[in-house]
N, C-alpha and C positions, 0 to 999 in steps of 0.2 A: 506537532511532529507529523511527518508524512513519509510514506514509502512508495516506491514505484511499482506499477503493474506493467509487465512486459507482454508484448504480443508474440505471435508465433515466430517472427523473425528476430526476436530478442530486443527489439526497440521498445522504449517506454511509450505506452499508449494511454495510460491513466495513472492515477495515484489514489491511495487511501490515506486519509488524514484524520487527526483527532486534535481538537483544541479546547481550551478552557482556561480559567484563571489559574495562574501558577500557584497561588496559595492553596488551591484545592488538590494539587497533584504533588505529593511528596516524591522524592527521588525514587523510592522503591516502586511506586505506582507507575512512574514514567518508564522505568525499565520494563515492567510487565506489559504495559500498553505497547511499547515499541516492539517487544517480542511477538505479541499477539497480532499487531498490525502487519509485521513482516510475514508471519505465517499465513495470514489471510491473503496477502498479496501473492505469496508463493502458490497458494491453492488456486486462486483466480488465474494467475499466469499459466499454471499447469493445465488448466482446462482449455487453453487456447483462446483467451479473451482477445477480441479485436474491437477497437473503438469504431463505430459506424462511419466516422469521418476520416479515418486513418487509411492510408494506402498499405499499411502493414498487414499482409496476409500470410 
């Protein structure tokens, strides 16, 4: 699963992802991981993250 990280202009500049064997991740864990990844991306985006190769300022 992956979630976008946006830059100051609201464009996607990066992503956070998590992967692993599906038999190790029951549905409940996937829901929790997705929620936590989305929260992490929101926090990073809120700090004004900009990728060094991006023209997104």
